[in-house]
C-alpha positions in Angstrom: 10.4 13.6 136.2 13.0 14.5 133.6 15.1 16.4 136.2 15.1 13.4 138.5 16.0 10.9 135.7 18.8 13.3 134.6 20.3 13.6 138.0 20.2 9.8 138.6 21.9 8.9 135.3 25.5 7.9 134.9 27.6 6.6 137.8 25.0 7.0 140.5 22.5 4.9 138.7 25.1 2.2 137.9 26.2 2.2 141.6 22.6 1.7 142.7 22.2 -1.1 140.2 25.3 -2.7 141.4 24.2 -2.4 145.0 20.8 -3.9 144.2 22.6 -6.8 142.4 24.7 -7.5 145.5 21.7 -7.5 147.7 20.1 -10.1 145.4 23.3 -12.2 145.3 23.9 -12.0 149.1 20.6 -11.4 151.0 22.6 -11.4 154.3 23.8 -7.9 153.4 20.3 -6.5 153.9 20.2 -7.8 157.5 23.6 -6.2 158.2 22.5 -2.9 156.6 19.2 -2.9 158.7 21.2 -3.4 161.9 23.7 -0.8 161.0 21.0 1.7 160.2 19.2 0.9 163.6 22.5 1.4 165.5 23.2 4.6 163.6 19.8 6.0 164.4 20.1 5.1 168.1 23.5 6.7 168.2 22.1 9.9 166.6 19.2 10.0 169.0 21.7 9.7 171.9 23.6 12.8 170.8 20.4 14.7 170.1 19.5 14.4 173.8 16.5 12.1 173.2 18.1 9.2 175.1 17.0 9.5 178.8 19.2 6.6 179.9 22.6 7.9 179.1 25.4 5.8 180.5 24.1 2.4 179.8 27.4 0.9 178.9 26.4 -2.7 179.3 23.6 -2.2 176.8 25.9 -0.8 174.2 28.5 -3.6 174.8 25.8 -6.2 174.2 24.5 -4.4 171.1 28.1 -4.1 169.8 28.8 -7.8 170.5 25.7 -8.9 168.7 26.5 -6.6 165.7 30.0 -8.0 165.6 28.7 -11.6 165.7 26.3 -10.9 162.9 29.1 -9.2 160.8 31.4 -12.2 161.3 28.6 -14.6 160.4 27.7 -12.6 157.3 31.4 -12.5 156.3 31.7 -16.2 156.9 28.7 -16.9 154.7 29.9 -14.7 151.9 33.4 -16.3 152.2 31.9 -19.8 152.0 29.8 -18.9 148.9 32.8 -17.4 147.1 35.1 -20.3 148.1 32.5 -22.8 146.8 32.3 -20.9 143.5 36.1 -20.8 143.2 36.4 -24.5 144.0 33.9 -25.3 141.2 36.1 -23.6 138.5 37.6 -26.1 136.2 41.4 -25.3 135.9 42.4 -28.4 134.0 43.5 -28.1 130.4 42.4 -30.5 127.7 46.1 -31.2 126.8 46.9 -32.4 130.3 44.9 -35.6 130.0 
């Protein structure tokens, strides 16, 4: 246990904490990560020879289009949240009144 806690200390542990914080702040990222992992595993299986239906271009085009649509949607949601936060910042000075 000590070895594991020593190896995860420092920048790695902080990076994992930051990633967990982002996932809590933007839950849409988790969906994107799950889809990316599923696509990565399917791609890996394809090159390992486990995919018996090689050459299904239409299937991959559809999967890519769905992934792109989800990525654009997640990006738009994050942009809208950040824009809303930015618009709520009070930039007036007390002396200006």
